[in-house]
C-alpha angles and dihedrals in degrees: 000000000000123000099257091051091049091049092050091048090051092051091051091049091051091050092049092046092049090049091049092051092049091050091047092052102040107033091077089053091051089050090054092051092048091049090053090060096044119113092212124085093236127042117261126175125250091036107239096205136004129222139165096208092108090059090048090053091046094052092046095046116102091202091056091050090051091050092050092046093049093049092044093048092051094045094046094049092044090050095050097043096041093050092052093046093043093050091057092038093051091053089053090044100050112003109054131047110220139151111279094021095127092050090048091051090055099043097045092060097047097094090061091065097049116096107254093230091055091045091049092050090049091051091049092051090047093050090049092049094054093042099249116150110228119239137138088291091063088046088060090056092047092050090050092055090059103030102043094067089051091052090047090054091049094048092045090063088062093041092055089061093048115111111220089202088077091062092044091052090051091051090050089054091055102262119154124233090257092051092049091049097047100035103033115017102037097044092049093047094041095103090058093043093051092045091050091049091051092050092045094052097044095044091050095041093057100032115130112163098054093041092049092060101036111035095076111187091355120086135207128207095260090051092050092048091051093048092051093046091053094047136355100025115194133174085255087079097071089036093057089041090056091049089051091052090047092051091050091048091050090051091052090049092051091047090051092051090050090050091051090051092050092047091050091050091050091051090051091050091048091052093055 
């Protein structure tokens, strides 16, 4: 087989493989969306009749609103706090050379490798030992223990490519620490910061094991979906699942728009 034929065959295989992966990942999501519009109690394909009554019930249900608000509150707080902590942690992880750095690099990533169920149980036992009543507030803390190291790792990739000479040049030109931080460091590290924020929100938004052990009387969407799948299934399950997917997709879209705006600003600054 000559080289052009082999190259064409390879390209076709890559296209087919990519299509197979996309189908494997997204067909279950399509099934959930179709089930949410089905008139029947249980999903059947092809869908015999469509209806939007389950969405009407979801939007008018106070319990669903409370579930959405609880999940959104946890995910938003985890995102904000983890990004701040991870920004400082990533600088210590990859930017500065200090005594104990290698030990820090090993210890900070340990929570990632613990099974979430075990970590959630450990957090529950710890909260009980110190007399803290579990609620969605304690779930925020539990999510941070697992998610912050992931965000640190993501941001550190960007920090490793950061040239400290840019900050030094700005100081030589008379810039203050605040000016260097806001006009040099943050813009250059913004891809890592945005990526870390996306991961933090989505990982918290869909987290089940940690929430199950640490939310107490409160309940998140993944917990409610699991409870209804185990007993008392209703068509509200795929409906709420579809709303969860839609919320995650909207968050990704907003993050992408913010990234485009930041990129456009950086291009304008570079052209000056």
